[in-house]
Every structure is written in C-alpha cells, then in structure tokens.
KELUM-15830 format. One record per residue: residue number from 1; x, y negated, z negated of N, C-alpha, C, O, CB in turn; residue in three letters. Coordinates in Angstrom, 3 decimals. Glycine has a CB too. Example, Ala and Ser with C-alpha at 12.3 -4.5 7.8 and 13.67 -1.06 7.14 Angstrom:
BEGIN
+-----+----------+----------+----------+----------+----------+----------+----------+----------+----------+----------+----------+----------+----------+----------+----------+-----+
!   n !      n.x !      n.y !      n.z !     ca.x !     ca.y !     ca.z !      c.x !      c.y !      c.z !      o.x !      o.y !      o.z !     cb.x !     cb.y !     cb.z ! res !
+-----+----------+----------+----------+----------+----------+----------+----------+----------+----------+----------+----------+----------+----------+----------+----------+-----+
!   1 !   13.190 !    5.690 !   -7.800 !   12.300 !    4.500 !   -7.800 !   13.200 !    3.300 !   -7.800 !   14.236 !    3.319 !   -8.465 !   11.308 !    4.473 !   -9.046 ! ALA !
!   2 !   12.850 !    2.250 !   -7.080 !   13.670 !    1.060 !   -7.140 !   12.900 !   -0.030 !   -7.870 !   13.409 !   -1.138 !   -8.039 !   14.084 !    0.598 !   -5.725 ! SER !
+-----+----------+----------+----------+----------+----------+----------+----------+----------+----------+----------+----------+----------+----------+----------+----------+-----+
END
This chain:
BEGIN
+-----+----------+----------+----------+----------+----------+----------+----------+----------+----------+----------+----------+----------+----------+----------+----------+-----+
!   n !      n.x !      n.y !      n.z !     ca.x !     ca.y !     ca.z !      c.x !      c.y !      c.z !      o.x !      o.y !      o.z !     cb.x !     cb.y !     cb.z ! res !
+-----+----------+----------+----------+----------+----------+----------+----------+----------+----------+----------+----------+----------+----------+----------+----------+-----+
!   1 !   41.824 !   77.914 ! -160.671 !   41.620 !   77.988 ! -159.229 !   42.895 !   78.506 ! -158.572 !   43.998 !   78.080 ! -158.913 !   41.222 !   76.602 ! -158.649 ! MET !
!   2 !   42.732 !   79.418 ! -157.637 !   43.874 !   79.978 ! -156.916 !   44.291 !   79.051 ! -155.783 !   43.449 !   78.508 ! -155.068 !   43.538 !   81.377 ! -156.365 ! LEU !
!   3 !   45.583 !   78.877 ! -155.632 !   46.123 !   78.055 ! -154.554 !   46.603 !   78.987 ! -153.441 !   47.481 !   79.825 ! -153.649 !   47.289 !   77.131 ! -155.067 ! GLU !
!   4 !   46.014 !   78.826 ! -152.262 !   46.299 !   79.764 ! -151.166 !   47.755 !   79.732 ! -150.713 !   48.240 !   80.712 ! -150.149 !   45.405 !   79.459 ! -149.988 ! SER !
!   5 !   48.457 !   78.633 ! -150.947 !   49.867 !   78.584 ! -150.555 !   50.764 !   79.270 ! -151.584 !   51.949 !   79.484 ! -151.327 !   50.311 !   77.134 ! -150.365 ! ASP !
!   6 !   50.199 !   79.622 ! -152.762 !   50.980 !   80.272 ! -153.808 !   50.451 !   81.650 ! -154.178 !   51.153 !   82.433 ! -154.818 !   51.009 !   79.406 ! -155.028 ! LYS !
!   7 !   49.232 !   81.947 ! -153.784 !   48.588 !   83.200 ! -154.168 !   48.105 !   83.932 ! -152.926 !   47.569 !   83.320 ! -152.003 !   47.413 !   82.941 ! -155.135 ! THR !
!   8 !   48.295 !   85.223 ! -152.911 !   47.819 !   85.991 ! -151.771 !   47.509 !   87.416 ! -152.164 !   47.931 !   87.899 ! -153.215 !   48.838 !   85.973 ! -150.654 ! GLY !
!   9 !   46.774 !   88.069 ! -151.311 !   46.422 !   89.462 ! -151.496 !   46.996 !   90.255 ! -150.332 !   46.901 !   89.848 ! -149.174 !   44.881 !   89.649 ! -151.601 ! PHE !
!  10 !   47.586 !   91.377 ! -150.658 !   48.087 !   92.305 ! -149.654 !   47.474 !   93.657 ! -149.980 !   47.608 !   94.151 ! -151.100 !   49.670 !   92.365 ! -149.634 ! ILE !
!  11 !   46.809 !   94.251 ! -149.012 !   46.233 !   95.569 ! -149.194 !   47.111 !   96.601 ! -148.507 !   47.708 !   96.337 ! -147.464 !   44.793 !   95.623 ! -148.649 ! PHE !
!  12 !   47.178 !   97.773 ! -149.107 !   47.892 !   98.905 ! -148.527 !   46.850 !   99.978 ! -148.230 !   46.062 !  100.345 ! -149.102 !   49.029 !   99.443 ! -149.492 ! VAL !
!  13 !   46.850 !  100.481 ! -146.994 !   45.904 !  101.522 ! -146.630 !   46.561 !  102.543 ! -145.730 !   47.491 !  102.230 ! -144.986 !   44.683 !  100.926 ! -145.949 ! LEU !
!  14 !   46.074 !  103.754 ! -145.803 !   46.506 !  104.805 ! -144.891 !   45.593 !  104.776 ! -143.670 !   44.437 !  104.369 ! -143.779 !   46.483 !  106.211 ! -145.584 ! ASN !
!  15 !   46.092 !  105.200 ! -142.513 !   45.258 !  105.212 ! -141.307 !   44.258 !  106.372 ! -141.329 !   44.388 !  107.349 ! -140.592 !   46.141 !  105.305 ! -140.052 ! PRO !
!  16 !   43.266 !  106.228 ! -142.195 !   42.214 !  107.225 ! -142.356 !   40.891 !  106.502 ! -142.556 !   40.866 !  105.321 ! -142.901 !   42.516 !  108.180 ! -143.550 ! GLU !
!  17 !   39.801 !  107.212 ! -142.339 !   38.460 !  106.624 ! -142.341 !   38.108 !  105.909 ! -143.645 !   37.764 !  104.728 ! -143.619 !   37.443 !  107.695 ! -142.073 ! ARG !
!  18 !   38.184 !  106.591 ! -144.770 !   37.751 !  106.013 ! -146.042 !   38.588 !  104.803 ! -146.461 !   38.008 !  103.792 ! -146.857 !   37.808 !  107.066 ! -147.126 ! LEU !
!  19 !   39.911 !  104.854 ! -146.393 !   40.675 !  103.655 ! -146.735 !   40.352 !  102.446 ! -145.846 !   40.381 !  101.309 ! -146.317 !   42.145 !  103.960 ! -146.644 ! PRO !
!  20 !   40.045 !  102.684 ! -144.572 !   39.667 !  101.580 ! -143.685 !   38.355 !  100.964 ! -144.164 !   38.241 !   99.742 ! -144.258 !   39.535 !  102.071 ! -142.214 ! ILE !
!  21 !   37.371 !  101.800 ! -144.467 !   36.081 !  101.284 ! -144.941 !   36.225 !  100.518 ! -146.258 !   35.626 !   99.455 ! -146.425 !   35.085 !  102.435 ! -145.118 ! LEU !
!  22 !   37.012 !  101.050 ! -147.185 !   37.215 !  100.382 ! -148.476 !   37.927 !   99.047 ! -148.310 !   37.570 !   98.060 ! -148.952 !   38.013 !  101.280 ! -149.418 ! GLU !
!  23 !   38.928 !   99.024 ! -147.452 !   39.672 !   97.789 ! -147.220 !   38.797 !   96.743 ! -146.541 !   38.837 !   95.566 ! -146.900 !   40.916 !   98.066 ! -146.372 ! THR !
!  24 !   38.009 !   97.168 ! -145.564 !   37.096 !   96.246 ! -144.880 !   36.134 !   95.608 ! -145.884 !   35.904 !   94.399 ! -145.847 !   36.303 !   96.986 ! -143.771 ! LYS !
!  25 !   35.582 !   96.414 ! -146.770 !   34.662 !   95.902 ! -147.788 !   35.361 !   94.911 ! -148.719 !   34.816 !   93.848 ! -149.016 !   34.071 !   97.060 ! -148.602 ! LYS !
!  26 !   36.553 !   95.251 ! -149.176 !   37.290 !   94.372 ! -150.082 !   37.686 !   93.055 ! -149.413 !   37.561 !   91.990 ! -150.017 !   38.533 !   95.082 ! -150.597 ! ALA !
!  27 !   38.163 !   93.125 ! -148.172 !   38.551 !   91.917 ! -147.438 !   37.325 !   91.018 ! -147.233 !   37.415 !   89.801 ! -147.393 !   39.196 !   92.287 ! -146.066 ! VAL !
!  28 !   36.184 !   91.613 ! -146.880 !   34.955 !   90.844 ! -146.695 !   34.500 !   90.178 ! -147.977 !   34.070 !   89.025 ! -147.955 !   33.857 !   91.734 ! -146.171 ! GLY !
!  29 !   34.587 !   90.884 ! -149.093 !   34.195 !   90.318 ! -150.378 !   35.097 !   89.160 ! -150.767 !   34.613 !   88.121 ! -151.215 !   34.224 !   91.386 ! -151.461 ! LEU !
!  30 !   36.385 !   89.323 ! -150.602 !   37.313 !   88.230 ! -150.923 !   37.097 !   87.030 ! -150.011 !   37.197 !   85.887 ! -150.458 !   38.763 !   88.711 ! -150.813 ! LEU !
!  31 !   36.802 !   87.278 ! -148.737 !   36.523 !   86.182 ! -147.800 !   35.356 !   85.323 ! -148.272 !   35.373 !   84.103 ! -148.105 !   36.224 !   86.738 ! -146.408 ! ASP !
!  32 !   34.343 !   85.956 ! -148.861 !   33.185 !   85.196 ! -149.366 !   33.593 !   84.169 ! -150.405 !   32.940 !   83.136 ! -150.554 !   32.148 !   86.140 ! -149.965 ! LYS !
!  33 !   34.665 !   84.449 ! -151.122 !   35.148 !   83.542 ! -152.165 !   36.359 !   82.733 ! -151.690 !   37.105 !   82.173 ! -152.493 !   35.511 !   84.332 ! -153.427 ! TYR !
!  34 !   36.534 !   82.687 ! -150.377 !   37.620 !   81.929 ! -149.746 !   38.996 !   82.391 ! -150.226 !   39.924 !   81.590 ! -150.343 !   37.452 !   80.438 ! -150.030 ! HIS !
!  35 !   39.116 !   83.672 ! -150.497 !   40.390 !   84.291 ! -150.847 !   40.754 !   85.203 ! -149.683 !   40.351 !   86.365 ! -149.633 !   40.310 !   85.088 ! -152.221 ! LEU !
!  36 !   41.513 !   84.662 ! -148.763 !   41.759 !   85.340 ! -147.495 !   42.972 !   86.268 ! -147.577 !   44.042 !   85.882 ! -148.049 !   41.959 !   84.316 ! -146.385 ! HIS !
!  37 !   42.781 !   87.466 ! -147.115 !   43.851 !   88.459 ! -147.062 !   44.629 !   88.218 ! -145.778 !   44.073 !   88.290 ! -144.682 !   43.288 !   89.931 ! -147.127 ! VAL !
!  38 !   45.914 !   87.934 ! -145.920 !   46.718 !   87.621 ! -144.749 !   47.504 !   88.815 ! -144.225 !   47.897 !   88.834 ! -143.059 !   47.661 !   86.508 ! -145.069 ! LYS !
!  39 !   47.736 !   89.813 ! -145.079 !   48.601 !   90.925 ! -144.685 !   48.017 !   92.253 ! -145.135 !   47.478 !   92.373 ! -146.235 !   50.004 !   90.746 ! -145.266 ! THR !
!  40 !   48.135 !   93.238 ! -144.272 !   47.804 !   94.620 ! -144.604 !   49.021 !   95.476 ! -144.302 !   49.687 !   95.294 ! -143.283 !   46.551 !   95.119 ! -143.810 ! LEU !
!  41 !   49.300 !   96.400 ! -145.188 !   50.376 !   97.359 ! -144.959 !   49.721 !   98.700 ! -144.636 !   48.980 !   99.257 ! -145.446 !   51.339 !   97.470 ! -146.210 ! ILE !
!  42 !   50.005 !   99.198 ! -143.452 !   49.477 !  100.492 ! -143.021 !   50.535 !  101.527 ! -143.386 !   51.603 !  101.585 ! -142.776 !   49.140 !  100.514 ! -141.464 ! ILE !
!  43 !   50.227 !  102.327 ! -144.370 !   51.199 !  103.228 ! -144.972 !   51.103 !  104.637 ! -144.387 !   50.041 !  105.067 ! -143.935 !   51.003 !  103.276 ! -146.480 ! ASN !
!  44 !   52.215 !  105.331 ! -144.405 !   52.300 !  106.742 ! -144.029 !   51.918 !  107.009 ! -142.569 !   51.236 !  107.989 ! -142.270 !   51.413 !  107.555 ! -144.933 ! LYS !
!  45 !   52.361 !  106.130 ! -141.665 !   52.140 !  106.339 ! -140.232 !   53.139 !  107.394 ! -139.759 !   54.334 !  107.296 ! -140.039 !   52.298 !  104.993 ! -139.416 ! VAL !
!  46 !   52.642 !  108.400 ! -139.042 !   53.525 !  109.462 ! -138.568 !   54.618 !  108.891 ! -137.671 !   54.323 !  108.144 ! -136.738 !   52.722 !  110.532 ! -137.813 ! LEU !
!  47 !   55.866 !  109.232 ! -137.940 !   56.952 !  108.758 ! -137.074 !   56.914 !  109.460 ! -135.718 !   56.430 !  110.586 ! -135.603 !   58.319 !  108.987 ! -137.750 ! PRO !
!  48 !   57.426 !  108.787 ! -134.704 !   57.424 !  109.348 ! -133.350 !   58.176 !  110.672 ! -133.266 !   57.829 !  111.535 ! -132.461 !   58.034 !  108.357 ! -132.380 ! ASP !
!  49 !   59.193 !  110.831 ! -134.088 !   60.014 !  112.042 ! -134.003 !   59.377 !  113.257 ! -134.692 !   59.904 !  114.364 ! -134.583 !   61.371 !  111.776 ! -134.614 ! GLU !
!  50 !   58.264 !  113.072 ! -135.391 !   57.560 !  114.215 ! -135.993 !   57.005 !  115.075 ! -134.867 !   56.332 !  114.573 ! -133.966 !   56.409 !  113.741 ! -136.961 ! ALA !
!  51 !   57.289 !  116.376 ! -134.923 !   56.886 !  117.224 ! -133.800 !   56.091 !  118.433 ! -134.268 !   55.864 !  118.628 ! -135.462 !   58.107 !  117.681 ! -133.018 ! ASP !
!  52 !   55.682 !  119.225 ! -133.314 !   54.890 !  120.415 ! -133.595 !   53.436 !  120.187 ! -133.219 !   52.982 !  119.046 ! -133.139 !   55.002 !  120.803 ! -135.071 ! GLY !
!  53 !   52.719 !  121.251 ! -132.992 !   51.327 !  121.180 ! -132.558 !   50.446 !  120.495 ! -133.594 !   49.634 !  119.633 ! -133.257 !   50.797 !  122.573 ! -132.272 ! THR !
!  54 !   50.610 !  120.881 ! -134.852 !   49.797 !  120.283 ! -135.909 !   49.995 !  118.770 ! -135.959 !   49.022 !  118.017 ! -135.998 !   50.141 !  120.908 ! -137.268 ! PHE !
!  55 !   51.247 !  118.325 ! -135.958 !   51.520 !  116.896 ! -136.042 !   51.095 !  116.160 ! -134.781 !   50.690 !  115.000 ! -134.856 !   52.990 !  116.661 ! -136.302 ! LEU !
!  56 !   51.178 !  116.802 ! -133.638 !   50.703 !  116.180 ! -132.397 !   49.202 !  115.923 ! -132.471 !   48.723 !  114.863 ! -132.068 !   51.033 !  117.072 ! -131.178 ! ALA !
!  57 !   48.466 !  116.903 ! -132.990 !   47.026 !  116.719 ! -133.158 !   46.737 !  115.658 ! -134.211 !   45.823 !  114.850 ! -134.048 !   46.355 !  118.044 ! -133.542 ! GLN !
!  58 !   47.502 !  115.659 ! -135.274 !   47.319 !  114.667 ! -136.340 !   47.621 !  113.261 ! -135.809 !   46.911 !  112.310 ! -136.135 !   48.233 !  114.994 ! -137.557 ! ARG !
!  59 !   48.666 !  113.130 ! -134.996 !   49.028 !  111.829 ! -134.430 !   47.917 !  111.304 ! -133.522 !   47.597 !  110.116 ! -133.552 !   50.351 !  111.931 ! -133.645 ! ARG !
!  60 !   47.328 !  112.191 ! -132.716 !   46.222 !  111.788 ! -131.842 !   45.054 !  111.257 ! -132.679 !   44.461 !  110.230 ! -132.350 !   45.758 !  112.981 ! -130.961 ! GLU !
!  61 !   44.743 !  111.947 ! -133.732 !   43.680 !  111.530 ! -134.658 !   44.041 !  110.184 ! -135.302 !   43.208 !  109.284 ! -135.404 !   43.450 !  112.615 ! -135.759 ! HIS !
!  62 !   45.281 !  110.074 ! -135.723 !   45.761 !  108.859 ! -136.379 !   45.693 !  107.641 ! -135.446 !   45.388 !  106.533 ! -135.887 !   47.197 !  109.062 ! -136.866 ! GLU !
!  63 !   45.977 !  107.852 ! -134.164 !   45.966 !  106.750 ! -133.203 !   44.593 !  106.082 ! -133.130 !   44.506 !  104.863 ! -132.980 !   46.375 !  107.254 ! -131.819 ! GLN !
!  64 !   43.528 !  106.863 ! -133.234 !   42.178 !  106.287 ! -133.243 !   41.998 !  105.363 ! -134.444 !   41.421 !  104.283 ! -134.323 !   41.109 !  107.404 ! -133.265 ! ARG !
!  65 !   42.495 !  105.793 ! -135.605 !   42.362 !  104.973 ! -136.804 !   43.252 !  103.730 ! -136.740 !   42.857 !  102.659 ! -137.199 !   42.704 !  105.796 ! -138.043 ! TYR !
!  66 !   44.431 !  103.870 ! -136.182 !   45.297 !  102.691 ! -136.027 !   44.636 !  101.662 ! -135.115 !   44.701 !  100.462 ! -135.382 !   46.681 !  103.096 ! -135.459 ! LEU !
!  67 !   44.002 !  102.127 ! -134.042 !   43.274 !  101.206 ! -133.145 !   42.124 !  100.545 ! -133.894 !   41.891 !   99.345 ! -133.744 !   42.735 !  101.960 ! -131.894 ! LYS !
!  68 !   41.403 !  101.327 ! -134.702 !   40.299 !  100.762 ! -135.485 !   40.812 !   99.698 ! -136.458 !   40.174 !   98.660 ! -136.635 !   39.559 !  101.877 ! -136.257 ! GLU !
!  69 !   41.952 !   99.951 ! -137.082 !   42.546 !   98.955 ! -137.988 !   42.883 !   97.689 ! -137.221 !   42.577 !   96.588 ! -137.679 !   43.815 !   99.517 ! -138.675 ! ILE !
!  70 !   43.511 !   97.829 ! -136.056 !   43.874 !   96.657 ! -135.249 !   42.638 !   95.880 ! -134.812 !   42.649 !   94.649 ! -134.813 !   44.681 !   97.086 ! -134.019 ! GLU !
!  71 !   41.574 !   96.587 ! -134.439 !   40.346 !   95.922 ! -133.991 !   39.597 !   95.271 ! -135.152 !   39.010 !   94.202 ! -134.985 !   39.433 !   96.923 ! -133.284 ! ASP !
!  72 !   39.611 !   95.896 ! -136.311 !   38.858 !   95.413 ! -137.463 !   39.554 !   94.253 ! -138.157 !   38.901 !   93.310 ! -138.604 !   38.635 !   96.537 ! -138.448 ! THR !
!  73 !   40.864 !   94.317 ! -138.247 !   41.623 !   93.328 ! -139.019 !   42.480 !   92.464 ! -138.095 !   43.705 !   92.430 ! -138.209 !   42.511 !   94.028 ! -140.069 ! PHE !
!  74 !   41.814 !   91.777 ! -137.189 !   42.507 !   90.928 ! -136.205 !   43.147 !   89.693 ! -136.838 !   44.110 !   89.152 ! -136.294 !   41.533 !   90.491 ! -135.122 ! ARG !
!  75 !   42.626 !   89.242 ! -137.980 !   43.129 !   88.022 ! -138.607 !   44.287 !   88.283 ! -139.568 !   44.864 !   87.342 ! -140.115 !   42.009 !   87.329 ! -139.343 ! ASP !
!  76 !   44.625 !   89.537 ! -139.773 !   45.675 !   89.869 ! -140.720 !   46.956 !   90.289 ! -140.011 !   46.935 !   90.836 ! -138.909 !   45.211 !   90.971 ! -141.652 ! GLN !
!  77 !   48.058 !   90.017 ! -140.675 !   49.348 !   90.519 ! -140.233 !   49.387 !   92.000 ! -140.615 !   49.190 !   92.342 ! -141.781 !   50.552 !   89.706 ! -140.877 ! ASN !
!  78 !   49.636 !   92.867 ! -139.659 !   49.645 !   94.308 ! -139.906 !   51.076 !   94.824 ! -139.891 !   51.808 !   94.637 ! -138.920 !   48.790 !   95.054 ! -138.855 ! LEU !
!  79 !   51.458 !   95.470 ! -140.975 !   52.804 !   96.029 ! -141.096 !   52.667 !   97.541 ! -141.191 !   52.001 !   98.052 ! -142.093 !   53.566 !   95.444 ! -142.344 ! ILE !
!  80 !   53.290 !   98.254 ! -140.270 !   53.246 !   99.721 ! -140.282 !   54.461 !  100.259 ! -141.028 !   55.602 !   99.893 ! -140.748 !   53.198 !  100.291 ! -138.832 ! ARG !
!  81 !   54.183 !  101.129 ! -141.974 !   55.244 !  101.787 ! -142.734 !   55.171 !  103.273 ! -142.397 !   54.115 !  103.888 ! -142.552 !   55.101 !  101.533 ! -144.295 ! VAL !
!  82 !   56.270 !  103.854 ! -141.943 !   56.215 !  105.261 ! -141.546 !   56.113 !  106.203 ! -142.745 !   56.512 !  105.874 ! -143.862 !   57.440 !  105.612 ! -140.725 ! PRO !
!  83 !   55.574 !  107.365 ! -142.473 !   55.599 !  108.439 ! -143.444 !   57.055 !  108.876 ! -143.579 !   57.707 !  109.212 ! -142.590 !   54.663 !  109.635 ! -143.016 ! LEU !
!  84 !   57.550 !  108.869 ! -144.795 !   58.943 !  109.224 ! -145.048 !   59.035 !  110.655 ! -145.570 !   58.059 !  111.180 ! -146.107 !   59.582 !  108.241 ! -146.053 ! LEU !
!  85 !   60.182 !  111.284 ! -145.419 !   60.321 !  112.655 ! -145.903 !   60.359 !  112.756 ! -147.434 !   60.253 !  113.846 ! -147.995 !   61.573 !  113.265 ! -145.329 ! PRO !
!  86 !   60.509 !  111.611 ! -148.094 !   60.553 !  111.601 ! -149.566 !   60.070 !  110.244 ! -150.070 !   60.002 !  109.278 ! -149.310 !   62.001 !  111.903 ! -150.092 ! HIS !
!  87 !   59.743 !  110.182 ! -151.332 !   59.327 !  108.919 ! -151.942 !   60.532 !  108.020 ! -152.160 !   61.651 !  108.494 ! -152.353 !   58.598 !  109.170 ! -153.275 ! ASP !
!  88 !   60.289 !  106.723 ! -152.126 !   61.324 !  105.757 ! -152.470 !   61.311 !  105.638 ! -153.992 !   60.310 !  105.225 ! -154.578 !   61.087 !  104.352 ! -151.763 ! ILE !
!  89 !   62.416 !  105.998 ! -154.625 !   62.439 !  106.057 ! -156.090 !   63.518 !  105.211 ! -156.741 !   63.553 !  105.094 ! -157.966 !   62.612 !  107.459 ! -156.522 ! THR !
!  90 !   64.399 !  104.620 ! -155.942 !   65.459 !  103.801 ! -156.533 !   65.466 !  102.422 ! -155.890 !   64.934 !  102.222 ! -154.798 !   66.839 !  104.481 ! -156.366 ! THR !
!  91 !   66.067 !  101.496 ! -156.580 !   66.204 !  100.127 ! -156.051 !   67.015 !  100.144 ! -154.759 !   66.699 !   99.411 ! -153.821 !   66.879 !   99.195 ! -157.097 ! ILE !
!  92 !   68.042 !  100.959 ! -154.701 !   68.882 !  101.033 ! -153.506 !   68.069 !  101.510 ! -152.297 !   68.186 !  100.955 ! -151.205 !   70.079 !  101.976 ! -153.751 ! GLU !
!  93 !   67.245 !  102.542 ! -152.504 !   66.399 !  103.024 ! -151.410 !   65.402 !  101.954 ! -150.978 !   65.160 !  101.770 ! -149.785 !   65.654 !  104.298 ! -151.829 ! GLU !
!  94 !   64.833 !  101.260 ! -151.934 !   63.890 !  100.186 ! -151.621 !   64.586 !   99.056 ! -150.871 !   64.019 !   98.515 ! -149.922 !   63.241 !   99.647 ! -152.907 ! LEU !
!  95 !   65.784 !   98.692 ! -151.266 !   66.546 !   97.653 ! -150.559 !   66.826 !   98.059 ! -149.115 !   66.656 !   97.251 ! -148.201 !   67.867 !   97.369 ! -151.289 ! ASP !
!  96 !   67.258 !   99.311 ! -148.901 !   67.539 !   99.782 ! -147.541 !   66.268 !   99.785 ! -146.698 !   66.279 !   99.371 ! -145.539 !   68.158 !  101.193 ! -147.573 ! ARG !
!  97 !   65.179 !  100.255 ! -147.290 !   63.922 !  100.317 ! -146.553 !   63.398 !   98.921 ! -146.238 !   62.973 !   98.661 ! -145.113 !   62.881 !  101.101 ! -147.346 ! PHE !
!  98 !   63.421 !   98.029 ! -147.210 !   62.846 !   96.686 ! -147.019 !   63.641 !   95.853 ! -146.022 !   63.118 !   94.877 ! -145.484 !   62.776 !   95.951 ! -148.350 ! SER !
!  99 !   64.887 !   96.217 ! -145.768 !   65.682 !   95.492 ! -144.782 !   65.067 !   95.577 ! -143.387 !   65.350 !   94.734 ! -142.536 !   67.105 !   96.034 ! -144.755 ! ALA !
! 100 !   64.227 !   96.588 ! -143.142 !   63.593 !   96.765 ! -141.833 !   62.344 !   95.907 ! -141.666 !   61.849 !   95.737 ! -140.551 !   63.236 !   98.220 ! -141.625 ! TYR !
! 101 !   61.843 !   95.377 ! -142.753 !   60.564 !   94.646 ! -142.709 !   60.708 !   93.267 ! -143.322 !   61.282 !   93.108 ! -144.399 !   59.463 !   95.430 ! -143.440 ! TYR !
! 102 !   60.187 !   92.287 ! -142.634 !   60.115 !   90.934 ! -143.180 !   58.671 !   90.536 ! -143.209 !   57.935 !   90.792 ! -142.256 !   60.959 !   89.923 ! -142.352 ! GLU !
! 103 !   58.246 !   89.908 ! -144.297 !   56.869 !   89.450 ! -144.426 !   56.885 !   87.938 ! -144.458 !   57.797 !   87.317 ! -145.005 !   56.185 !   90.035 ! -145.700 ! MET !
! 104 !   55.843 !   87.348 ! -143.852 !   55.728 !   85.889 ! -143.867 !   55.313 !   85.407 ! -145.240 !   55.163 !   84.204 ! -145.453 !   54.725 !   85.410 ! -142.813 ! ASP !
+-----+----------+----------+----------+----------+----------+----------+----------+----------+----------+----------+----------+----------+----------+----------+----------+-----+
END
C-alpha cells in the first residue's frame, strides 16, 4: 500500500492540447485509486523576453493552454518551467536551475 505522506506523483506536461488531455486522463485514473497528484510541472513555457512575430503568435496560443491547465488542475500545485535555449545536461546546470524552484 502506498503512503500518501511518502509517495507522490508529479506529471510534466507542455502547454499543448494533447499533453493536457493525457495528463487529465492520468490524474483522473489515479484519483479513482486514491493516488492524488499534488504537483504538475508545466514545461517549456515561452519566456517573456522571447520576441518576434512567430513567437508572439505562439505565446498567444500558449496562453490559452496555460489558462486551460490552471482551470483543469485547480487542486494541483503548478510549477512553470521556461523554455531554455539549451538542455540541462550537467549537475551544475541542474543545481543552478533548481535554485529558482522549491517544491512542497
């Protein structure tokens, strides 16, 4: 038996239609078995400083999905992770990045 104070599920999703639907289905299924998802990480959110016409249009599109995530997953802690110019590949990069985020 899983102990909720020691075991948890964290889902990572991009602010796009299909990942939202998949996450909603998975969270609902786990809820049926009293395995509650407390945290979602919203990955690859466009940073405010990203510019240009294409990115402006993409950001507008993304905002609708971010709102849908907020409306759909009201019971979860939502952590936004920005789209970075490169992948995090070293422990040092991960340490620097994680310093910006604290999880309960």
